[in-house]
Backbone bond lengths (Angstrom), bond angles and torsions (degrees), N, CA, C in turn:
res aa  C-N    CA-C-N  psi(-1)  N-CA   C-N-CA  omega(-1)  CA-C   N-CA-C  phi
1 M - - - 1.503 - - 1.508 107.88 -
2 P 1.310 114.87 126.13 1.499 117.91 -178.40 1.549 110.99 -64.14
3 E 1.312 111.51 141.58 1.535 118.66 177.60 1.586 106.41 -73.16
4 Q 1.405 110.92 135.01 1.433 115.42 177.79 1.552 103.85 -97.42
5 S 1.303 111.05 145.77 1.441 122.72 175.26 1.494 115.56 -100.18
6 D 1.295 116.08 144.91 1.504 118.66 -177.76 1.608 101.44 -88.91
7 Q 1.160 118.42 -5.62 1.506 122.03 -174.63 1.529 106.51 -83.72
8 P 1.327 117.04 134.90 1.459 114.50 176.25 1.580 107.59 -79.82
9 E 1.382 110.45 163.24 1.458 116.72 -174.77 1.527 106.21 -63.04
10 R 1.383 117.40 154.74 1.419 120.12 167.80 1.551 116.85 -68.97
11 L 1.375 109.91 121.68 1.510 112.78 -178.08 1.508 112.33 -82.41
12 L 1.388 108.21 160.28 1.420 116.56 165.57 1.609 107.91 -110.69
13 I 1.256 115.23 132.61 1.413 123.05 175.74 1.550 109.73 -117.59
14 A 1.235 116.51 115.32 1.579 119.31 -171.78 1.472 108.87 -127.87
15 C 1.279 115.09 130.98 1.494 119.38 175.74 1.585 109.42 -106.90
16 F 1.308 116.38 115.67 1.418 126.51 178.59 1.530 107.40 -87.52
17 C 1.349 117.19 117.89 1.492 119.77 -170.86 1.558 104.76 -142.00
18 A 1.274 114.39 176.34 1.464 121.74 172.58 1.572 109.20 -131.66
19 A 1.270 116.47 150.64 1.405 119.67 -175.15 1.600 111.88 -62.01
20 W 1.302 111.70 -33.29 1.572 117.42 -173.61 1.490 109.70 -82.19
21 C 1.356 116.76 -9.97 1.513 117.86 -173.81 1.612 112.47 -81.47
22 R 1.318 120.00 112.73 1.388 121.81 -178.82 1.514 113.05 -67.08
23 T 1.361 113.89 -29.85 1.566 113.32 -178.62 1.623 106.67 -68.21
24 C 1.377 115.28 -29.35 1.403 118.42 178.61 1.525 111.71 -70.49
25 D 1.207 115.62 -31.41 1.505 120.16 170.01 1.513 109.60 -55.02
26 D 1.260 117.38 -45.67 1.456 121.16 179.37 1.437 115.77 -61.26
27 Y 1.381 111.45 -28.26 1.499 117.67 -173.56 1.577 110.21 -76.99
28 V 1.282 116.28 -25.53 1.568 118.79 -173.26 1.477 110.60 -48.28
29 Q 1.384 115.24 -52.48 1.484 118.86 179.48 1.453 118.10 -58.83
30 V 1.342 114.70 -49.17 1.350 125.33 170.04 1.577 114.84 -48.77
31 F 1.281 113.72 -51.21 1.446 124.23 -174.73 1.657 107.39 -65.92
32 D 1.345 115.34 -34.97 1.451 121.09 178.14 1.590 111.93 -67.14
33 R 1.360 109.96 -42.96 1.581 118.24 175.66 1.514 110.01 -65.32
34 L 1.451 119.31 -37.18 1.453 114.89 177.75 1.467 111.85 -69.75
35 R 1.407 116.40 -33.41 1.460 120.71 175.38 1.604 113.96 -61.12
36 A 1.245 110.62 -37.84 1.403 119.88 178.51 1.519 115.62 -67.04
37 S 1.417 111.11 -38.63 1.472 114.82 -177.36 1.573 109.43 -86.44
38 F 1.292 121.41 -32.40 1.500 121.79 -176.75 1.493 118.58 -114.58
39 G 1.357 115.22 7.85 1.444 121.90 -179.52 1.553 116.06 -55.17
40 V 1.310 111.77 -22.03 1.533 118.33 -177.66 1.510 108.35 -69.30
41 R 1.471 113.28 -38.24 1.441 123.33 -173.65 1.444 121.36 -105.78
42 A 1.371 112.38 -4.90 1.420 120.27 -168.74 1.610 110.44 -147.29
43 D 1.339 116.98 145.15 1.422 116.19 175.49 1.459 101.96 -103.20
44 F 1.362 115.54 155.78 1.461 121.80 179.92 1.420 114.87 -125.44
45 A 1.356 120.47 146.04 1.421 123.15 -179.26 1.595 108.48 -146.29
46 W 1.349 108.68 128.31 1.415 118.63 171.06 1.450 114.01 -92.30
47 V 1.272 124.95 110.51 1.534 131.90 -173.24 1.410 110.40 -103.20
48 D 1.357 121.70 110.08 1.417 123.96 169.13 1.571 106.42 -85.33
49 I 1.359 109.74 121.00 1.543 111.42 -170.04 1.524 113.62 -68.18
50 E 1.355 114.05 -20.82 1.438 115.08 -179.21 1.610 111.02 -86.69
51 D 1.329 113.76 -37.53 1.452 115.39 178.09 1.571 115.75 -75.90
52 Q 1.393 113.38 -28.26 1.445 118.79 177.79 1.526 115.61 -120.23
53 S 1.218 114.12 45.72 1.491 123.60 -177.17 1.562 112.78 -62.36
54 D 1.348 116.30 -18.98 1.389 118.72 179.46 1.576 112.28 -70.27
55 V 1.363 116.62 -22.64 1.340 124.14 178.15 1.599 108.60 -65.15
56 L 1.330 109.31 -43.95 1.539 114.26 -173.66 1.519 111.91 -79.03
57 D 1.417 116.87 -30.28 1.378 122.30 -178.22 1.618 106.46 58.84
58 N 1.358 114.67 -112.95 1.628 119.26 -175.39 1.530 106.68 -95.18
59 V 1.293 122.34 4.06 1.455 116.05 -179.62 1.580 108.52 -85.99
60 D 1.272 116.54 136.32 1.478 123.36 172.54 1.467 110.13 -96.85
61 V 1.352 116.88 135.02 1.432 125.02 164.33 1.453 104.78 -95.17
62 E 1.440 111.66 112.14 1.366 118.53 -176.70 1.534 117.47 -87.83
63 N 1.398 112.72 -33.08 1.457 121.54 177.85 1.503 111.75 -131.02
64 F 1.301 115.19 144.38 1.477 126.94 -171.36 1.565 110.04 -114.33
65 P 1.255 118.46 143.00 1.475 126.30 -10.92 1.521 109.11 -78.22
66 T 1.292 115.24 147.52 1.545 121.50 171.69 1.551 108.20 -105.92
67 L 1.182 114.41 129.85 1.566 126.45 -174.88 1.486 106.43 -104.31
68 L 1.444 114.13 135.45 1.429 119.04 170.47 1.539 102.58 -118.58
69 I 1.417 110.42 134.82 1.584 115.54 177.73 1.514 99.65 -126.24
70 S 1.307 121.50 107.92 1.463 120.31 179.93 1.589 110.49 -134.26
71 G 1.359 105.30 168.54 1.535 119.34 168.75 1.452 105.82 -104.65
72 Q 1.375 115.30 -177.25 1.500 115.47 174.57 1.448 115.72 -54.68
73 A 1.452 114.85 -42.97 1.440 112.61 -176.82 1.512 115.78 -115.94
74 H 1.305 116.80 0.62 1.488 123.53 -175.05 1.543 114.46 -124.64
75 V 1.207 117.62 138.79 1.558 119.53 172.01 1.501 102.88 -102.71
76 Y 1.359 113.30 124.39 1.404 119.38 -179.16 1.620 114.03 -99.91
77 F 1.308 115.10 -24.66 1.488 121.99 168.69 1.466 112.09 -153.57
78 W 1.317 113.76 140.07 1.458 123.91 175.11 1.488 104.68 -144.67
79 G 1.381 118.59 107.94 1.453 116.68 178.63 1.621 106.37 -179.41
80 T 1.333 109.31 175.61 1.549 116.48 177.39 1.487 107.26 -74.40
81 L 1.280 113.58 133.57 1.395 121.64 175.86 1.633 108.42 -142.05
82 L 1.317 112.25 104.23 1.483 120.08 177.79 1.384 110.00 -55.27
83 P 1.427 119.12 164.00 1.452 120.10 -175.80 1.499 115.85 -80.61
84 H 1.358 109.55 60.21 1.417 120.12 172.27 1.603 111.10 -96.27
85 E 1.210 116.42 103.83 1.433 120.07 -168.40 1.560 110.47 -63.82
86 G 1.291 119.51 -38.43 1.471 120.97 179.38 1.432 110.88 -59.49
87 V 1.314 119.73 -51.26 1.466 126.80 179.37 1.544 106.07 -53.54
88 A 1.224 121.71 -52.71 1.503 123.23 179.66 1.393 114.92 -54.78
89 V 1.443 115.03 -47.99 1.511 120.18 176.95 1.530 110.49 -56.55
90 Q 1.280 112.98 -44.91 1.468 112.47 -176.72 1.511 113.75 -64.98
91 M 1.314 115.90 -35.82 1.475 116.21 179.13 1.585 111.47 -74.21
92 I 1.239 122.51 -40.00 1.419 122.56 170.68 1.372 113.65 -57.66
93 E 1.382 121.02 -46.74 1.449 122.88 175.81 1.581 113.12 -56.34
94 R 1.335 114.75 -44.49 1.448 118.90 174.84 1.504 110.87 -56.14
95 A 1.299 117.33 -54.12 1.460 123.73 -179.80 1.616 108.30 -49.10
96 L 1.368 112.31 -53.36 1.456 117.12 -171.72 1.551 109.18 -64.87
97 S 1.367 117.91 -27.76 1.467 119.11 175.76 1.407 120.31 -85.63
98 G 1.436 114.42 -3.76 1.444 124.20 176.26 1.516 112.27 84.19
99 D 1.411 113.25 18.49 1.408 117.06 -178.59 1.574 115.74 -94.10
100 F 1.383 115.38 34.88 1.426 119.00 176.35 1.508 104.83 -126.92
101 T 1.306 114.34 150.70 1.486 122.75 169.95 1.527 110.19 -86.50
102 A 1.151 118.37 131.37 1.488 118.39 -178.81 1.551 110.04 -71.16
103 S 1.313 117.21 136.20 1.437 124.37 174.21 1.495 110.50 -64.39
104 T 1.332 114.43 148.57 1.545 121.32 172.26 1.403 112.70 -114.39
105 T 1.294 119.53 23.09 1.506 121.05 177.06 1.423 106.44 -82.64
106 P 1.412 117.62 113.28 1.492 122.55 -174.92 1.539 111.89 -60.33
107 D 1.388 122.89 -38.31 1.420 126.67 -173.23 1.462 105.46 -61.76
108 I 1.326 118.82 -48.90 1.463 121.07 -175.07 1.489 112.98 -73.05
109 A 1.349 121.89 -29.13 1.305 122.79 164.53 1.541 119.11 -58.28
110 L 1.319 112.24 -37.01 1.488 115.98 173.66 1.595 107.97 -73.62
111 V 1.259 123.03 -34.91 1.389 120.45 177.93 1.581 107.40 -62.00
112 N 1.327 120.56 -38.80 1.413 122.56 177.72 1.557 108.51 -65.16
113 Q 1.265 120.82 -43.92 1.451 123.51 178.55 1.447 112.33 -62.07
114 R 1.322 118.39 -40.86 1.465 118.97 178.34 1.470 116.20 -71.36
115 L 1.263 116.27 -39.85 1.481 126.26 176.31 1.632 109.15 -59.44
116 R 1.300 111.31 -50.18 1.606 115.05 177.83 1.565 109.60 -62.62
117 A 1.281 121.72 -38.21 1.412 125.72 -178.15 1.597 108.00 -63.03
118 T 1.483 111.02 -47.21 1.407 112.30 177.04 1.478 115.73 -66.88
119 L 1.330 121.27 -31.83 1.430 117.36 176.85 1.558 111.20 -74.38
120 A 1.296 119.75 -23.39 1.477 124.17 -177.14 1.491 108.83 -79.92
121 A 1.350 117.48 -21.40 1.582 121.62 -178.65 1.425 114.46 -74.36
């Protein structure tokens, strides 16, 4: 019987932005602080939607910045999250504690898989 771990899976926190987005510019420092705080339990990726459009395939990012919080097989959050550090911290803590219902949106699950494959390469 496989041994169960009390540790939650390692998360991926990805910020989908565009170089021309001034709000995304404001998120850079917030994202760096989130990485410093949670880097032991989560991987972080900054995704420029124009330079890394293959990750998105047919998914449109309509508002910026869009944040992805996911596990290996589940997406816990996909949506616009302005650079309010406190809100991002709460969401990451909820995901780490298992207090999120996984999304069932197939397109976003594929974005998660493609991004993870890109990061592993």
